[in-house]
Residue, then its C-alpha position, 0 to 999 in steps of 0.5 A: m773649351h769654347r769661345t764666345q763673344l760678349y758685348f758691355d758697355e764702357a763702364l761695366f767693361d771698366s768695372l770688370k777689368a778693374r775687379a779682375n785686375a784687383l783680383g789678379v786674373s784675366i777678365s776671361e777667368y773672373i767671368r769663367g769663376l763668376v758663372k761656375q759660382d751661379l751654376e753651383q749655388n743655383p744648381k736646379n731649373k727655376n721651374d722644378f716642381s718637384k716640391f708639389a708632388g703629391i699635394w693633392e694625394d690625400r684629397d678626394i678631388t675630380l677634374e670636373e669639380i675643378r672646372e665647376k669651381a673654376w667656372r663659378 
C-alpha cells in the first residue's frame, strides 16, 4: 500500500470525518472506497476516440479536399 498526503479545508474535512464516522470506517478507508468506486464506474480515459473509428470509411474524400474546404 502506498501512502499519500491530502489537504482539505476545515469544512470539507469536518464533513468527510462525519461521513466516515457515520459509516463506521476510517477517513482513509472512506476515501479509498470513493476512489475505487469512481475508477470502476469510469474505467476508460475520457480521450477514448475508439467510438469514432471508421466514420470516414465509406467516404471518398482526400486530405487535399478537406484543406481546400477549410480555407474557404
